[in-house]
Rosetta silent file (secondary structure, phi, psi, omega in degrees, C-alpha in Angstrom):
SEQUENCE: MVLEATVICMDNSEYVRSSDYAPTRLQAEADAVNLLAGAKTQNNPESSVGILSLAGKVPRVLVTPTNDLGKVLNSVHGITIQGEINLVTGIQVAHLALKHRQNKHQRMRIVVFIGSPISDDEDELLRVGRKLKKCNVAIDIVSFGSCKDNERKLDSLLSMVNKNDNSHLINVPRGQSIADTLIATHIFNSMGSNIGSGFAAAAATANVNTIGEAGSDLGEDPALMLALRASLEEERVRQENQASQAMKEGNNDVGVETGQTDIGVKGNEKIASSNRERSQKVSKLSNGSKSKDSRSCLNDESETEDDN
SCORE:     score description
SCORE:     0.000 S_00000001
   1 L     0.000  128.999 -176.292   94.190  125.585 -172.063 S_00000001
   2 L   -80.135  132.269  176.000   90.415  125.753 -172.336 S_00000001
   3 L   -96.762  110.092 -173.685   88.812  129.157 -171.835 S_00000001
   4 E  -135.091  152.403  165.640   85.505  128.538 -170.070 S_00000001
   5 E  -111.413  121.665 -173.334   82.840  130.203 -167.978 S_00000001
   6 E  -122.666  135.912  170.897   81.460  127.639 -165.541 S_00000001
   7 E  -114.687  120.785 -179.679   78.530  127.762 -163.149 S_00000001
   8 E   -97.875  120.095 -179.161   78.633  125.071 -160.461 S_00000001
   9 E   -97.829  119.882 -176.575   75.200  124.146 -159.107 S_00000001
  10 E  -102.884  141.069  175.689   75.334  122.777 -155.556 S_00000001
  11 L   -87.061  109.012  178.843   72.768  120.563 -153.859 S_00000001
  12 L  -117.215   33.101 -179.862   72.046  122.196 -150.493 S_00000001
  13 L   -78.695  177.167  179.980   68.801  120.345 -149.744 S_00000001
  14 H   -63.575  -22.190 -177.777   67.959  118.562 -146.489 S_00000001
  15 H   -68.529  -23.193 -176.041   69.266  115.308 -147.967 S_00000001
  16 H   -80.914    5.859  172.345   72.893  116.495 -147.833 S_00000001
  17 H   -75.019  -18.047 -176.803   72.845  116.287 -144.031 S_00000001
  18 L   -60.064  149.133 -177.600   73.481  112.554 -144.399 S_00000001
  19 L  -106.876   21.021  177.896   76.878  111.253 -143.314 S_00000001
  20 L   -71.497  -15.740  168.964   77.228  108.407 -145.832 S_00000001
  21 L  -115.416  115.662 -172.191   79.929  110.583 -147.475 S_00000001
  22 L   -67.132  141.181   -9.986   82.422  111.621 -144.788 S_00000001
  23 L   -77.199  -32.625  171.513   82.002  113.857 -142.922 S_00000001
  24 L  -142.022  166.261  177.966   78.652  114.810 -144.489 S_00000001
  25 H   -59.931  -41.598 -177.406   77.316  114.963 -148.024 S_00000001
  26 H   -64.987  -43.609 -179.102   77.423  118.762 -147.964 S_00000001
  27 H   -68.242  -40.790  177.593   81.035  118.940 -146.757 S_00000001
  28 H   -63.628  -39.113  177.055   82.188  116.280 -149.221 S_00000001
  29 H   -65.555  -42.549  179.917   80.388  118.168 -151.990 S_00000001
  30 H   -63.557  -39.489  177.330   81.945  121.473 -150.898 S_00000001
  31 H   -62.061  -41.404  178.994   85.445  119.968 -150.956 S_00000001
  32 H   -66.890  -38.804  178.941   84.884  118.732 -154.505 S_00000001
  33 H   -64.828  -43.340  178.068   83.525  122.123 -155.601 S_00000001
  34 H   -61.302  -42.968  178.631   86.546  123.924 -154.131 S_00000001
  35 H   -61.893  -44.781 -177.817   88.891  121.518 -155.898 S_00000001
  36 H   -67.561  -43.660  179.557   87.120  121.942 -159.224 S_00000001
  37 H   -63.479  -43.034  178.746   86.917  125.742 -159.008 S_00000001
  38 H   -64.555  -39.940 -179.808   90.598  126.013 -158.109 S_00000001
  39 H   -65.955  -39.227 -178.980   91.650  123.698 -160.917 S_00000001
  40 H   -67.555  -42.325 -179.725   89.657  125.632 -163.530 S_00000001
  41 H   -72.501  -30.604  176.779   91.052  129.019 -162.515 S_00000001
  42 H   -74.323  -33.889 -179.554   94.595  127.640 -162.339 S_00000001
  43 H   -64.288  -39.239  177.580   94.277  125.977 -165.735 S_00000001
  44 L  -147.015  112.401 -176.816   93.446  129.297 -167.395 S_00000001
  45 L   -58.660  -21.500 -179.048   93.583  132.582 -165.416 S_00000001
  46 L   -89.394   -5.253  175.597   90.941  134.086 -167.733 S_00000001
  47 L   -73.158  153.657 -177.521   88.423  131.322 -167.017 S_00000001
  48 E  -129.362  151.976 -177.966   85.627  132.186 -164.596 S_00000001
  49 E  -133.705  136.196  174.943   83.588  130.178 -162.094 S_00000001
  50 E  -123.599  161.727 -178.482   80.223  130.936 -160.493 S_00000001
  51 E  -124.620  136.015  179.080   78.266  129.211 -157.717 S_00000001
  52 E  -134.438  136.743  176.272   74.515  128.529 -157.609 S_00000001
  53 E   -97.535  131.929 -175.042   72.455  126.863 -154.862 S_00000001
  54 L   -85.572  -26.680 -174.065   69.710  124.525 -156.108 S_00000001
  55 E   -98.619  168.584 -176.455   67.580  124.261 -152.958 S_00000001
  56 L   113.151 -167.775  177.815   65.433  126.786 -151.119 S_00000001
  57 L   -61.053  -45.629  175.894   62.423  128.752 -152.268 S_00000001
  58 L  -142.770  151.307  173.238   64.151  129.363 -155.601 S_00000001
  59 L   -59.651  140.164 -172.681   67.642  128.545 -156.936 S_00000001
  60 E  -131.025  134.939  176.290   69.940  131.441 -156.163 S_00000001
  61 E   -81.091  114.226  179.534   73.191  132.632 -157.741 S_00000001
  62 E   -81.783  -37.952  177.549   75.662  133.055 -154.901 S_00000001
  63 E  -143.379  126.096  174.343   78.518  134.287 -157.108 S_00000001
  64 E   -71.268  158.303 -176.908   78.340  135.253 -160.767 S_00000001
  65 E   -52.110  122.046 -177.123   81.141  133.845 -162.961 S_00000001
  66 E  -145.424  157.510  174.581   84.418  135.381 -161.766 S_00000001
  67 L   -97.327    9.037  176.323   88.139  134.543 -161.797 S_00000001
  68 L   -87.123  100.739 -176.271   88.430  135.600 -158.136 S_00000001
  69 H   -64.829  -30.280  179.680   88.847  132.252 -156.396 S_00000001
  70 H   -60.810  -41.901  178.144   88.455  133.842 -152.964 S_00000001
  71 H   -63.379  -39.326 -179.701   84.877  134.889 -153.684 S_00000001
  72 H   -64.570  -47.227 -178.396   84.033  131.391 -154.890 S_00000001
  73 H   -64.648  -38.247  178.235   85.481  129.696 -151.823 S_00000001
  74 H   -64.827  -40.021 -179.830   83.715  132.112 -149.465 S_00000001
  75 H   -67.853  -37.182  177.656   80.356  131.504 -151.109 S_00000001
  76 H   -66.606  -39.450 -179.290   80.806  127.725 -150.875 S_00000001
  77 H   -66.334  -31.569 -175.870   81.753  128.018 -147.215 S_00000001
  78 L   -93.893    7.314 -177.868   78.669  130.091 -146.414 S_00000001
  79 L   -69.720  143.843 -177.517   76.067  127.914 -148.162 S_00000001
  80 L  -117.864  155.187 -179.488   73.153  126.789 -145.963 S_00000001
  81 L   -89.242  131.525  179.090   70.909  123.710 -146.022 S_00000001
  82 L  -167.801  136.095  169.772   67.255  124.270 -146.827 S_00000001
  83 L    61.581 -149.696 -179.733   64.318  122.651 -148.607 S_00000001
  84 L  -122.862  161.274 -176.470   64.479  120.574 -151.785 S_00000001
  85 E   -81.424  152.689  172.418   66.237  121.089 -155.095 S_00000001
  86 L  -125.244   91.294 -169.729   64.608  122.463 -158.229 S_00000001
  87 H   -67.109  -45.051 -176.765   66.859  121.131 -160.966 S_00000001
  88 H   -62.105  -49.244  179.326   65.094  122.529 -164.039 S_00000001
  89 H   -63.932  -38.533  179.693   64.861  126.060 -162.665 S_00000001
  90 H   -62.583  -42.234  178.599   68.428  125.863 -161.381 S_00000001
  91 H   -65.572  -39.123  179.109   69.796  124.912 -164.812 S_00000001
  92 H   -64.816  -41.869  178.280   67.831  127.718 -166.443 S_00000001
  93 H   -65.461  -40.285  178.196   69.168  130.280 -163.948 S_00000001
  94 H   -62.889  -41.240  177.187   72.701  128.986 -164.470 S_00000001
  95 H   -62.303  -40.053  178.697   72.292  129.323 -168.246 S_00000001
  96 H   -64.629  -38.519  177.347   71.071  132.892 -167.792 S_00000001
  97 H   -65.199  -36.972  179.000   74.132  133.708 -165.670 S_00000001
  98 H   -69.700  -35.003  179.416   76.397  132.295 -168.374 S_00000001
  99 H   -63.787  -27.580 -179.138   74.692  134.340 -171.091 S_00000001
 100 L   -98.640   22.368  177.445   75.623  137.501 -169.162 S_00000001
 101 L   -65.629  152.392 -176.069   79.287  136.552 -168.754 S_00000001
 102 L   -73.627  -41.617 -178.560   81.757  139.400 -169.329 S_00000001
 103 L   -96.927  106.515 -176.597   84.037  137.574 -171.772 S_00000001
 104 L   -73.390   -9.655  177.365   81.932  136.331 -174.673 S_00000001
 105 L   -80.469  -11.211 -179.707   84.845  134.244 -175.979 S_00000001
 106 L   -74.477  137.238  171.667   84.497  131.855 -173.046 S_00000001
 107 E   -71.146  152.666 -176.795   82.805  128.526 -173.640 S_00000001
 108 E  -103.184  133.528  179.665   79.793  127.877 -171.438 S_00000001
 109 E  -145.335  140.233  175.602   79.608  124.932 -169.037 S_00000001
 110 E  -117.742  130.310  175.765   77.302  123.944 -166.177 S_00000001
 111 E  -115.014  120.860 -174.763   78.425  121.492 -163.486 S_00000001
 112 E  -113.507  125.627  172.786   75.574  120.061 -161.397 S_00000001
 113 E  -102.461  123.291 -176.148   76.052  118.242 -158.083 S_00000001
 114 E  -128.665  119.831  177.458   73.006  116.145 -157.165 S_00000001
 115 L  -130.227   25.757 -179.613   72.658  114.188 -153.933 S_00000001
 116 L  -148.034  161.930 -178.994   68.879  114.108 -153.517 S_00000001
 117 L   -60.560  143.261  178.528   65.838  112.845 -155.471 S_00000001
 118 L   -94.008  122.171 -178.563   64.835  114.826 -158.567 S_00000001
 119 L   -92.189   -9.860 -177.526   61.184  115.865 -158.510 S_00000001
 120 L   -74.442  149.912  177.540   61.133  117.365 -162.022 S_00000001
 121 L   -72.188  153.994  179.684   59.494  115.469 -164.880 S_00000001
 122 H   -65.902  -34.235  178.860   61.651  113.855 -167.501 S_00000001
 123 H   -63.490  -38.588  178.348   59.948  115.858 -170.268 S_00000001
 124 H   -65.750  -39.669  177.471   60.944  119.112 -168.580 S_00000001
 125 H   -64.238  -39.041  178.181   64.537  117.935 -168.330 S_00000001
 126 H   -65.700  -38.221  179.054   64.543  117.012 -172.023 S_00000001
 127 H   -64.743  -43.652  177.970   63.198  120.435 -172.934 S_00000001
 128 H   -65.731  -40.963  178.987   65.926  122.171 -170.938 S_00000001
 129 H   -62.347  -38.420  178.542   68.562  119.852 -172.404 S_00000001
 130 H   -63.337  -39.579  179.677   67.434  120.635 -175.944 S_00000001
 131 H   -68.532  -39.664  178.586   67.801  124.362 -175.259 S_00000001
 132 H   -63.085  -42.277  179.920   71.286  123.924 -173.771 S_00000001
 133 H   -64.339  -39.230  179.418   72.438  121.962 -176.802 S_00000001
 134 H   -63.752  -34.026 -177.794   71.068  124.619 -179.145 S_00000001
 135 L   -94.292   10.638  178.307   73.019  127.305 -177.258 S_00000001
 136 L    58.632   45.258  176.712   76.248  125.227 -177.159 S_00000001
 137 E  -106.606  121.225  177.467   76.206  124.848 -173.386 S_00000001
 138 E   -86.806  156.752 -179.762   77.941  121.741 -172.025 S_00000001
 139 E  -140.012  135.057  173.732   76.871  120.091 -168.795 S_00000001
 140 E  -116.498  131.068 -176.870   78.669  117.817 -166.323 S_00000001
 141 E  -117.155  125.977  176.263   76.544  115.968 -163.766 S_00000001
 142 E  -111.839  108.387 -177.484   77.964  114.575 -160.519 S_00000001
 143 E  -104.317  127.032  177.390   75.455  112.215 -158.937 S_00000001
 144 E  -139.866  155.145 -179.199   76.010  110.930 -155.406 S_00000001
 145 L   107.187   -4.846  175.325   73.735  109.360 -152.826 S_00000001
 146 L    56.103   51.924  174.854   72.613  106.311 -154.860 S_00000001
 147 L   -91.255  103.032 -174.260   69.199  107.675 -155.890 S_00000001
 148 H   -65.066  -32.670 -179.484   68.002  105.027 -158.358 S_00000001
 149 H   -67.386  -20.236 -178.455   65.109  107.143 -159.602 S_00000001
 150 H   -79.283  -24.079 -171.697   67.579  109.791 -160.726 S_00000001
 151 H   -60.054  -47.623 -177.641   69.543  107.556 -163.085 S_00000001
 152 H   -65.502  -41.932 -179.337   66.988  107.420 -165.883 S_00000001
 153 H   -66.614  -41.679 -178.978   66.259  111.160 -165.734 S_00000001
 154 H   -69.875  -36.701  176.332   69.910  112.122 -165.693 S_00000001
 155 H   -62.987  -40.456  178.566   70.742  109.769 -168.563 S_00000001
 156 H   -65.276  -42.522  178.813   67.970  111.330 -170.636 S_00000001
 157 H   -62.982  -44.247 -178.552   69.175  114.841 -169.843 S_00000001
 158 H   -65.150  -42.799 -179.668   72.768  113.970 -170.715 S_00000001
 159 H   -63.935  -29.362  178.753   71.867  112.289 -173.998 S_00000001
 160 H   -76.632  -37.813 -176.094   69.909  115.377 -175.025 S_00000001
 161 H   -82.572  -34.433 -169.834   72.652  117.890 -174.139 S_00000001
 162 L   -57.419  130.176 -179.629   75.699  115.894 -175.221 S_00000001
 163 L  -142.857  113.889 -177.065   77.352  117.230 -178.359 S_00000001
 164 L    57.496   37.754  176.584   80.690  115.840 -179.558 S_00000001
 165 L    57.530   42.398  179.117   81.181  114.231 -176.156 S_00000001
 166 L   -96.583   -1.182 -178.674   81.333  117.587 -174.346 S_00000001
 167 L  -127.022  151.220 -173.882   79.074  116.509 -171.464 S_00000001
 168 E  -143.821  154.722  176.082   79.544  113.816 -168.834 S_00000001
 169 E  -124.991  123.156 -179.442   77.737  111.997 -166.036 S_00000001
 170 E  -119.080  124.213  175.966   79.730  110.777 -163.035 S_00000001
 171 E  -103.260  122.970 -178.912   78.202  108.519 -160.403 S_00000001
 172 E   -99.333  115.451 -179.829   80.062  108.515 -157.078 S_00000001
 173 L   -61.061  152.673 -179.287   79.565  105.270 -155.111 S_00000001
 174 L   -62.907  134.540  177.464   78.436  105.577 -151.533 S_00000001
 175 L    94.958  -17.734  179.224   81.303  105.962 -149.071 S_00000001
 176 L   -87.631  158.434  177.784   83.903  107.200 -151.562 S_00000001
 177 L   -75.260  128.389 -179.744   85.366  110.697 -151.636 S_00000001
 178 H   -65.346  -42.532 -177.993   83.626  112.860 -154.232 S_00000001
 179 H   -63.898  -44.354 -179.240   86.740  114.987 -154.812 S_00000001
 180 H   -65.489  -35.650  179.446   89.022  111.985 -155.330 S_00000001
 181 H   -67.499  -37.756 -177.346   86.580  110.405 -157.751 S_00000001
 182 H   -68.472  -30.682 -176.293   86.348  113.561 -159.865 S_00000001
 183 H   -59.875  -33.210 -176.422   90.133  113.843 -160.321 S_00000001
 184 L   -93.738   13.637 -175.729   90.191  110.679 -162.441 S_00000001
 185 L  -110.600  177.524 -179.222   87.204  111.651 -164.608 S_00000001
 186 H   -66.992  -20.456 -179.280   86.623  113.690 -167.786 S_00000001
 187 H   -60.585  -37.150  176.951   85.648  116.734 -165.732 S_00000001
 188 H   -91.178  -40.329 -176.930   89.353  117.281 -164.974 S_00000001
 189 H   -64.231  -28.864 -178.319   90.892  115.556 -167.991 S_00000001
 190 L   -70.637  -11.880 -177.590   88.946  117.760 -170.410 S_00000001
 191 L   -87.304   -1.115  176.568   90.791  120.824 -169.104 S_00000001
 192 L   112.911 -173.392 -174.051   94.098  119.751 -170.641 S_00000001
 193 H   -79.077   -6.583 -177.937   97.384  118.281 -169.506 S_00000001
 194 H   -89.333   27.726 -178.537   97.784  120.672 -166.574 S_00000001
 195 H   -56.920  -33.939 -174.106   95.442  118.640 -164.431 S_00000001
 196 H   -93.102    3.158 -174.184   98.102  118.157 -161.805 S_00000001
 197 L   -88.275  157.972  170.574   99.402  121.694 -161.573 S_00000001
 198 H    57.799 -127.572 -173.534   98.831  124.324 -158.962 S_00000001
 199 H   -60.903  -41.436 -177.111   95.708  124.109 -156.866 S_00000001
 200 H   -64.427  -39.524  179.579   94.628  120.683 -158.112 S_00000001
 201 H   -66.610  -41.457  178.390   97.957  119.095 -157.256 S_00000001
 202 H   -63.367  -42.136  178.680   97.935  120.592 -153.780 S_00000001
 203 H   -66.401  -37.868  178.155   94.396  119.418 -153.200 S_00000001
 204 H   -63.334  -40.667  177.993   95.251  115.971 -154.510 S_00000001
 205 H   -62.495  -42.994  179.375   98.165  115.774 -152.077 S_00000001
 206 H   -63.933  -39.133  179.562   95.932  116.790 -149.205 S_00000001
 207 H   -67.336  -36.919  177.199   93.350  114.203 -150.177 S_00000001
 208 H   -62.143  -43.763  179.686   96.003  111.466 -150.341 S_00000001
 209 H   -65.228  -39.492 -179.667   97.151  112.329 -146.827 S_00000001
 210 H   -65.142  -43.103 -179.650   93.585  112.422 -145.539 S_00000001
 211 H   -67.155  -37.827  178.823   92.725  109.056 -147.031 S_00000001
 212 H   -63.674  -38.701  178.206   95.953  107.577 -145.706 S_00000001
 213 H   -67.754  -32.085 -179.084   95.129  108.784 -142.190 S_00000001
 214 H   -76.901  -10.120  177.028   91.647  107.299 -142.446 S_00000001
 215 L    84.635   17.679  179.967   93.161  103.896 -143.259 S_00000001
 216 L   -78.239  156.513  179.928   91.584  103.489 -146.685 S_00000001
 217 L  -102.408  103.207 -178.827   93.246  101.311 -149.324 S_00000001
 218 H   -70.421  -16.479  179.876   93.940  103.411 -152.400 S_00000001
 219 H   -66.204  -14.011  179.054   95.078  100.301 -154.240 S_00000001
 220 H   -72.657  -16.169 -178.481   91.442   99.377 -154.748 S_00000001
 221 L  -125.697   85.720 -177.430   91.103  102.183 -157.314 S_00000001
 222 H   -60.721  -36.477 -178.829   94.026  102.015 -159.798 S_00000001
 223 H   -63.263  -41.149  179.018   92.642  104.847 -161.949 S_00000001
 224 H   -66.165  -42.855  178.799   92.556  107.186 -158.965 S_00000001
 225 H   -61.687  -41.103  179.707   96.060  106.218 -157.927 S_00000001
 226 H   -63.363  -42.471 -179.872   97.339  106.811 -161.477 S_00000001
 227 H   -65.726  -42.145 -179.865   95.731  110.252 -161.632 S_00000001
 228 H   -66.164  -43.138  179.157   97.120  111.272 -158.251 S_00000001
 229 H   -63.449  -40.488  179.255  100.612  110.047 -159.071 S_00000001
 230 H   -63.744  -41.963 -179.485  100.553  111.853 -162.422 S_00000001
 231 H   -65.043  -43.302  179.927   99.437  115.097 -160.805 S_00000001
 232 H   -67.512  -38.243  179.032  102.102  114.922 -158.105 S_00000001
 233 H   -65.269  -42.632  178.366  104.822  114.036 -160.626 S_00000001
 234 H   -63.579  -39.207  179.068  103.877  116.973 -162.891 S_00000001
 235 H   -66.794  -38.766  179.129  103.928  119.328 -159.918 S_00000001
 236 H   -64.644  -43.442  178.884  107.372  118.033 -158.843 S_00000001
 237 H   -63.152  -40.998  179.892  108.796  118.545 -162.364 S_00000001
 238 H   -62.523  -43.525  179.618  107.327  122.046 -162.529 S_00000001
 239 H   -65.822  -38.312  177.504  108.909  123.005 -159.206 S_00000001
 240 H   -64.268  -40.400  178.304  112.303  121.611 -160.278 S_00000001
 241 H   -64.196  -40.715  178.288  112.173  123.612 -163.516 S_00000001
 242 H   -63.984  -40.006 -179.617  111.344  126.780 -161.600 S_00000001
 243 H   -65.435  -43.445  178.879  114.233  126.160 -159.182 S_00000001
 244 H   -64.942  -38.631  178.270  116.753  125.600 -162.007 S_00000001
 245 H   -64.964  -41.245  178.336  115.531  128.702 -163.827 S_00000001
 246 H   -64.664  -36.615  179.096  115.880  130.783 -160.678 S_00000001
 247 H   -66.176  -41.742  177.719  119.414  129.451 -160.179 S_00000001
 248 H   -61.933  -44.634  179.318  120.387  130.389 -163.744 S_00000001
 249 H   -62.188  -38.372  178.490  118.997  133.895 -163.317 S_00000001
 250 H   -64.190  -40.437  177.765  120.911  134.234 -160.040 S_00000001
 251 H   -64.608  -39.507  178.289  124.186  133.223 -161.724 S_00000001
 252 H   -63.257  -40.566  179.017  123.624  135.751 -164.502 S_00000001
 253 H   -63.696  -40.552  178.652  123.032  138.497 -161.932 S_00000001
 254 H   -63.367  -40.411  178.980  126.277  137.575 -160.118 S_00000001
 255 H   -62.599  -41.124  179.062  128.185  137.709 -163.422 S_00000001
 256 H   -63.965  -44.554 -179.397  126.842  141.183 -164.189 S_00000001
 257 H   -64.294  -39.623  179.058  127.758  142.449 -160.739 S_00000001
 258 H   -63.052  -42.399  178.480  131.292  140.955 -161.030 S_00000001
 259 H   -62.140  -41.093  178.636  131.767  142.604 -164.419 S_00000001
 260 H   -64.618  -37.386  179.682  130.666  145.937 -163.006 S_00000001
 261 H   -66.173  -41.844  178.891  133.109  145.529 -160.097 S_00000001
 262 H   -61.980  -42.944  178.986  136.019  144.759 -162.459 S_00000001
 263 H   -61.139  -42.069  179.859  135.217  147.812 -164.534 S_00000001
 264 H   -63.873  -41.011  179.514  135.151  149.947 -161.397 S_00000001
 265 H   -64.177  -45.283  178.978  138.520  148.615 -160.215 S_00000001
 266 H   -61.050  -41.086  179.321  140.115  149.218 -163.603 S_00000001
 267 H   -62.463  -41.754  178.832  138.728  152.735 -163.674 S_00000001
 268 H   -64.700  -38.492  178.186  140.135  153.486 -160.233 S_00000001
 269 H   -63.476  -41.168  178.514  143.543  152.152 -161.273 S_00000001
 270 H   -61.920  -42.885 -179.188  143.539  154.419 -164.335 S_00000001
 271 H   -63.314  -41.775 -179.127  142.658  157.447 -162.206 S_00000001
 272 H   -64.673  -42.085 -179.545  145.396  156.601 -159.698 S_00000001
 273 H   -65.071  -40.111  178.946  148.029  156.200 -162.449 S_00000001
 274 H   -65.161  -36.758  177.849  147.052  159.510 -164.059 S_00000001
 275 H   -66.011  -38.463  177.881  147.321  161.235 -160.687 S_00000001
 276 H   -63.828  -41.974  179.250  150.798  159.773 -160.186 S_00000001
 277 H   -61.739  -42.086  179.427  151.898  161.002 -163.627 S_00000001
 278 H   -62.472  -42.767 -178.770  150.597  164.480 -162.848 S_00000001
 279 H   -64.629  -38.324  178.238  152.418  164.584 -159.521 S_00000001
 280 H   -63.540  -42.353  178.992  155.649  163.438 -161.209 S_00000001
 281 H   -62.672  -42.137 -179.690  155.335  166.187 -163.830 S_00000001
 282 H   -63.091  -40.758 -179.670  154.699  168.808 -161.150 S_00000001
 283 H   -65.683  -38.935  177.995  157.720  167.643 -159.185 S_00000001
 284 H   -62.949  -45.115 -179.785  159.905  167.805 -162.315 S_00000001
 285 H   -61.416  -42.618 -179.048  158.724  171.292 -163.093 S_00000001
 286 H   -66.447  -39.206  177.398  159.363  172.452 -159.577 S_00000001
 287 H   -64.377  -39.720  179.433  162.853  170.904 -159.599 S_00000001
 288 H   -64.417  -41.090  179.728  163.610  172.565 -162.929 S_00000001
 289 H   -65.612  -36.951  179.538  162.549  175.998 -161.676 S_00000001
 290 H   -65.652  -40.473 -179.828  164.715  175.597 -158.569 S_00000001
 291 H   -65.750  -38.318  177.452  167.806  174.720 -160.683 S_00000001
 292 H   -62.005  -42.909 -178.825  167.225  177.751 -162.905 S_00000001
 293 H   -63.856  -38.226 -178.905  167.028  180.048 -159.879 S_00000001
 294 H   -68.744  -40.078  179.357  170.254  178.628 -158.464 S_00000001
 295 H   -64.547  -40.153  179.433  172.115  179.069 -161.770 S_00000001
 296 H   -64.129  -37.083  178.881  170.943  182.684 -162.057 S_00000001
 297 H   -65.581  -40.336  179.531  172.164  183.384 -158.529 S_00000001
 298 H   -65.034  -39.424  179.537  175.638  181.969 -159.329 S_00000001
 299 H   -64.153  -41.348  179.365  175.882  184.086 -162.470 S_00000001
 300 H   -62.575  -40.623 -177.999  175.053  187.247 -160.507 S_00000001
 301 H   -66.713  -39.961 -179.550  177.723  186.494 -157.922 S_00000001
 302 H   -66.172  -38.103  179.001  180.389  185.896 -160.609 S_00000001
 303 H   -65.973  -37.428 -179.872  179.595  189.186 -162.305 S_00000001
 304 H   -66.759  -39.473  178.989  179.902  191.055 -159.029 S_00000001
 305 H   -65.030  -37.914  179.697  183.360  189.566 -158.366 S_00000001
 306 H   -63.923  -41.858 -179.698  184.536  190.606 -161.860 S_00000001
 307 H   -62.114  -39.468 -179.115  183.461  194.210 -161.279 S_00000001
 308 L   -68.935    0.000    0.000  185.443  194.356 -158.067 S_00000001
């Protein structure tokens, strides 16, 4: 299980009002962020996740890296739409938040969601990417909205940051679910074999039901179907193992209680038998004393008759 501190940068610009990703770009992005944050904290309880908004007057850290999933989900739910994104400044602020993480053993990672045009120069992006690589900070970029001008800039940024294939760029086609697309990518696979456990499996199940209700054909994306099936199968096996373990523990507890009951019964039988023996001895003693008294009385009477 990878121990990481992650800052997720969300695009909350005016462009995310568009409804080309159902129901809106912002809601589809928020669902993917919730899924990713839950999967990271479930994969390793000591991993931490923070949230940063890219748009507005300046990029703002909504939640510093924490393992409290409730704080992360609340901050994502309360994000507001405003202005345009400032990608370079946002990445720098995210890097600064990671440098001040509490657990210095955590690896540093930035996940950027971009659904609007990038106004920053390519040279500035390369400069930031060079600094991230020097500080061993990985970056995952999720691009949605089909902004052609962004492709060249994002490719340059990724090539500068990438070190031993620790960074990735995912392009989400228009109309597809961002969360479902991410499940089958390196962003989830890089976290280990527990991709399907816990929160991620539950979210995957919910997404399957939602897509099925919308009438979409999941067969068009075999990779997505394979990832979802694997996650659900791993979750089913995990639940079966927990149930069998609980049953074994329950049987052991019953055996202990039965043994204690047998011991108690045997102890009571011993006490009862000892009480019976005592009562028998007392009765014998009392009978013996009565016979002695009767014999003494007979002797006295015989002596009196002799005297007469």
